[in-house]
N, CA, C and O atoms as a GROMACS GRO file, in nm:
protein
  228
    1MET      N    1  -2.162  -8.043   0.139
    1MET     CA    2  -2.178  -7.948   0.018
    1MET      C    3  -2.017  -7.900  -0.002
    1MET      O    4  -1.938  -7.882   0.092
    2SER      N    5  -1.991  -7.887  -0.121
    2SER     CA    6  -1.848  -7.841  -0.155
    2SER      C    7  -1.823  -7.699  -0.116
    2SER      O    8  -1.919  -7.627  -0.087
    3ILE      N    9  -1.717  -7.661  -0.114
    3ILE     CA   10  -1.658  -7.515  -0.087
    3ILE      C   11  -1.719  -7.426  -0.184
    3ILE      O   12  -1.766  -7.319  -0.146
    4ASP      N   13  -1.724  -7.467  -0.327
    4ASP     CA   14  -1.768  -7.388  -0.440
    4ASP      C   15  -1.921  -7.375  -0.419
    4ASP      O   16  -1.974  -7.266  -0.438
    5GLY      N   17  -1.994  -7.482  -0.380
    5GLY     CA   18  -2.142  -7.478  -0.363
    5GLY      C   19  -2.171  -7.372  -0.246
    5GLY      O   20  -2.264  -7.294  -0.260
    6LEU      N   21  -2.094  -7.369  -0.137
    6LEU     CA   22  -2.113  -7.289  -0.032
    6LEU      C   23  -2.093  -7.145  -0.071
    6LEU      O   24  -2.169  -7.054  -0.036
    7GLU      N   25  -1.981  -7.131  -0.148
    7GLU     CA   26  -1.955  -6.980  -0.196
    7GLU      C   27  -2.064  -6.937  -0.284
    7GLU      O   28  -2.096  -6.819  -0.282
    8ASP      N   29  -2.129  -7.026  -0.367
    8ASP     CA   30  -2.232  -6.986  -0.454
    8ASP      C   31  -2.360  -6.935  -0.364
    8ASP      O   32  -2.424  -6.834  -0.393
    9VAL      N   33  -2.388  -7.019  -0.251
    9VAL     CA   34  -2.504  -6.984  -0.167
    9VAL      C   35  -2.476  -6.862  -0.095
    9VAL      O   36  -2.568  -6.782  -0.076
   10ALA      N   37  -2.348  -6.838  -0.048
   10ALA     CA   38  -2.313  -6.711   0.019
   10ALA      C   39  -2.320  -6.598  -0.075
   10ALA      O   40  -2.357  -6.488  -0.035
   11ALA      N   41  -2.288  -6.617  -0.194
   11ALA     CA   42  -2.319  -6.498  -0.302
   11ALA      C   43  -2.458  -6.463  -0.328
   11ALA      O   44  -2.497  -6.348  -0.349
   12GLN      N   45  -2.536  -6.577  -0.325
   12GLN     CA   46  -2.683  -6.554  -0.344
   12GLN      C   47  -2.738  -6.465  -0.221
   12GLN      O   48  -2.812  -6.368  -0.235
   13TRP      N   49  -2.691  -6.513  -0.104
   13TRP     CA   50  -2.732  -6.452   0.029
   13TRP      C   51  -2.699  -6.307   0.025
   13TRP      O   52  -2.785  -6.227   0.061
   14ARG      N   53  -2.571  -6.262  -0.018
   14ARG     CA   54  -2.524  -6.128  -0.019
   14ARG      C   55  -2.612  -6.045  -0.111
   14ARG      O   56  -2.652  -5.932  -0.084
   15GLU      N   57  -2.641  -6.115  -0.229
   15GLU     CA   58  -2.725  -6.041  -0.324
   15GLU      C   59  -2.861  -6.010  -0.282
   15GLU      O   60  -2.909  -5.899  -0.304
   16ARG      N   61  -2.927  -6.102  -0.221
   16ARG     CA   62  -3.065  -6.114  -0.168
   16ARG      C   63  -3.083  -6.006  -0.046
   16ARG      O   64  -3.185  -5.939  -0.033
   17ARG      N   65  -2.980  -5.998   0.036
   17ARG     CA   66  -2.990  -5.910   0.158
   17ARG      C   67  -2.933  -5.763   0.125
   17ARG      O   68  -2.939  -5.673   0.210
   18ARG      N   69  -2.883  -5.746   0.011
   18ARG     CA   70  -2.830  -5.622  -0.022
   18ARG      C   71  -2.933  -5.508  -0.002
   18ARG      O   72  -2.894  -5.408   0.059
   19PRO      N   73  -3.057  -5.512  -0.045
   19PRO     CA   74  -3.151  -5.410  -0.040
   19PRO      C   75  -3.187  -5.377   0.093
   19PRO      O   76  -3.240  -5.267   0.109
   20TYR      N   77  -3.169  -5.457   0.200
   20TYR     CA   78  -3.212  -5.445   0.333
   20TYR      C   79  -3.100  -5.402   0.421
   20TYR      O   80  -3.127  -5.370   0.537
   21MET      N   81  -2.976  -5.400   0.378
   21MET     CA   82  -2.857  -5.362   0.464
   21MET      C   83  -2.803  -5.232   0.413
   21MET      O   84  -2.693  -5.232   0.356
   22LEU      N   85  -2.874  -5.117   0.429
   22LEU     CA   86  -2.838  -4.996   0.378
   22LEU      C   87  -2.729  -4.937   0.478
   22LEU      O   88  -2.627  -4.887   0.432
   23ALA      N   89  -2.752  -4.941   0.618
   23ALA     CA   90  -2.653  -4.872   0.696
   23ALA      C   91  -2.533  -4.956   0.729
   23ALA      O   92  -2.424  -4.900   0.744
   24ALA      N   93  -2.544  -5.076   0.741
   24ALA     CA   94  -2.430  -5.165   0.791
   24ALA      C   95  -2.426  -5.284   0.700
   24ALA      O   96  -2.461  -5.394   0.743
   25ALA      N   97  -2.387  -5.269   0.579
   25ALA     CA   98  -2.394  -5.382   0.479
   25ALA      C   99  -2.292  -5.503   0.522
   25ALA      O  100  -2.315  -5.618   0.486
   26ASP      N  101  -2.191  -5.474   0.592
   26ASP     CA  102  -2.115  -5.600   0.641
   26ASP      C  103  -2.148  -5.662   0.750
   26ASP      O  104  -2.079  -5.759   0.783
   27ARG      N  105  -2.253  -5.625   0.826
   27ARG     CA  106  -2.286  -5.683   0.955
   27ARG      C  107  -2.353  -5.829   0.925
   27ARG      O  108  -2.335  -5.917   1.009
   28ALA      N  109  -2.416  -5.851   0.829
   28ALA     CA  110  -2.482  -5.982   0.793
   28ALA      C  111  -2.413  -6.051   0.693
   28ALA      O  112  -2.477  -6.119   0.613
   29ASP      N  113  -2.275  -6.042   0.684
   29ASP     CA  114  -2.210  -6.119   0.579
   29ASP      C  115  -2.185  -6.262   0.616
   29ASP      O  116  -2.184  -6.298   0.734
   30VAL      N  117  -2.165  -6.344   0.517
   30VAL     CA  118  -2.141  -6.486   0.535
   30VAL      C  119  -1.994  -6.504   0.518
   30VAL      O  120  -1.936  -6.458   0.419
   31ILE      N  121  -1.930  -6.576   0.620
   31ILE     CA  122  -1.791  -6.611   0.601
   31ILE      C  123  -1.774  -6.769   0.605
   31ILE      O  124  -1.818  -6.831   0.701
   32ILE      N  125  -1.717  -6.828   0.512
   32ILE     CA  126  -1.691  -6.970   0.508
   32ILE      C  127  -1.561  -6.997   0.561
   32ILE      O  128  -1.460  -6.940   0.520
   33VAL      N  129  -1.565  -7.099   0.671
   33VAL     CA  130  -1.453  -7.130   0.740
   33VAL      C  131  -1.444  -7.283   0.734
   33VAL      O  132  -1.536  -7.352   0.691
   34ASP      N  133  -1.323  -7.334   0.782
   34ASP     CA  134  -1.309  -7.488   0.795
   34ASP      C  135  -1.405  -7.539   0.899
   34ASP      O  136  -1.440  -7.473   0.997
   35PRO      N  137  -1.446  -7.664   0.871
   35PRO     CA  138  -1.555  -7.721   0.979
   35PRO      C  139  -1.480  -7.731   1.116
   35PRO      O  140  -1.358  -7.745   1.125
   36ILE      N  141  -1.554  -7.722   1.205
   36ILE     CA  142  -1.518  -7.737   1.365
   36ILE      C  143  -1.491  -7.883   1.390
   36ILE      O  144  -1.576  -7.970   1.367
   37PRO      N  145  -1.370  -7.909   1.439
   37PRO     CA  146  -1.345  -8.060   1.465
   37PRO      C  147  -1.428  -8.098   1.576
   37PRO      O  148  -1.435  -8.027   1.676
   38ARG      N  149  -1.494  -8.209   1.564
   38ARG     CA  150  -1.582  -8.273   1.663
   38ARG      C  151  -1.546  -8.401   1.702
   38ARG      O  152  -1.492  -8.477   1.621
   39GLN      N  153  -1.568  -8.435   1.814
   39GLN     CA  154  -1.540  -8.586   1.869
   39GLN      C  155  -1.660  -8.665   1.826
   39GLN      O  156  -1.771  -8.614   1.814
   40PRO      N  157  -1.634  -8.792   1.805
   40PRO     CA  158  -1.752  -8.888   1.766
   40PRO      C  159  -1.856  -8.889   1.884
   40PRO      O  160  -1.813  -8.868   1.998
   41ALA      N  161  -1.972  -8.909   1.868
   41ALA     CA  162  -2.071  -8.912   1.966
   41ALA      C  163  -2.058  -9.042   2.042
   41ALA      O  164  -2.032  -9.147   1.983
   42THR      N  165  -2.077  -9.036   2.181
   42THR     CA  166  -2.084  -9.154   2.259
   42THR      C  167  -2.212  -9.219   2.252
   42THR      O  168  -2.306  -9.156   2.204
   43LEU      N  169  -2.227  -9.337   2.294
   43LEU     CA  170  -2.353  -9.420   2.301
   43LEU      C  171  -2.447  -9.340   2.381
   43LEU      O  172  -2.564  -9.331   2.343
   44TRP      N  173  -2.405  -9.277   2.497
   44TRP     CA  174  -2.498  -9.195   2.582
   44TRP      C  175  -2.564  -9.082   2.515
   44TRP      O  176  -2.685  -9.059   2.527
   45TRP      N  177  -2.469  -8.999   2.432
   45TRP     CA  178  -2.509  -8.896   2.371
   45TRP      C  179  -2.616  -8.932   2.257
   45TRP      O  180  -2.716  -8.861   2.240
   46LYS      N  181  -2.591  -9.040   2.182
   46LYS     CA  182  -2.673  -9.079   2.085
   46LYS      C  183  -2.816  -9.126   2.150
   46LYS      O  184  -2.922  -9.105   2.090
   47LEU      N  185  -2.812  -9.182   2.262
   47LEU     CA  186  -2.938  -9.228   2.322
   47LEU      C  187  -3.022  -9.107   2.373
   47LEU      O  188  -3.144  -9.108   2.364
   48VAL      N  189  -2.953  -9.004   2.427
   48VAL     CA  190  -3.012  -8.875   2.481
   48VAL      C  191  -3.055  -8.779   2.352
   48VAL      O  192  -3.169  -8.738   2.334
   49HIS      N  193  -2.957  -8.754   2.280
   49HIS     CA  194  -2.982  -8.658   2.164
   49HIS      C  195  -3.007  -8.710   2.024
   49HIS      O  196  -3.026  -8.631   1.931
   50GLY      N  197  -3.006  -8.836   2.009
   50GLY     CA  198  -3.022  -8.878   1.869
   50GLY      C  199  -2.910  -8.856   1.784
   50GLY      O  200  -2.795  -8.883   1.822
   51ASP      N  201  -2.940  -8.804   1.656
   51ASP     CA  202  -2.807  -8.786   1.563
   51ASP      C  203  -2.768  -8.651   1.572
   51ASP      O  204  -2.701  -8.606   1.479
   52GLU      N  205  -2.800  -8.574   1.672
   52GLU     CA  206  -2.742  -8.442   1.672
   52GLU      C  207  -2.592  -8.454   1.722
   52GLU      O  208  -2.566  -8.520   1.823
   53PRO      N  209  -2.503  -8.396   1.655
   53PRO     CA  210  -2.353  -8.411   1.686
   53PRO      C  211  -2.330  -8.341   1.816
   53PRO      O  212  -2.398  -8.244   1.849
   54PRO      N  213  -2.223  -8.394   1.900
   54PRO     CA  214  -2.194  -8.337   2.015
   54PRO      C  215  -2.118  -8.196   1.998
   54PRO      O  216  -2.050  -8.182   1.896
   55PRO      N  217  -2.125  -8.093   2.089
   55PRO     CA  218  -2.067  -7.968   2.060
   55PRO      C  219  -1.919  -7.977   2.060
   55PRO      O  220  -1.861  -8.070   2.115
   56PRO      N  221  -1.857  -7.879   1.998
   56PRO     CA  222  -1.709  -7.881   1.987
   56PRO      C  223  -1.657  -7.846   2.131
   56PRO      O  224  -1.720  -7.774   2.209
   57GLN      N  225  -1.530  -7.909   2.161
   57GLN     CA  226  -1.466  -7.879   2.287
   57GLN      C  227  -1.354  -7.783   2.275
   57GLN      O  228  -1.291  -7.750   2.376
   0.00000   0.00000   0.00000
């Protein structure tokens, strides 16, 4: 998804949660950051975990 698309989704989330966040409106905010760099999955990882990406190091 593009950054613009993510920002649109985040704006919708903020608008929908607004009625429920009266005391601490900033606690459930959405922050878009650069993706976490990940190493490619090894054959062992793919056999054990399938298509799930390996955790960042």
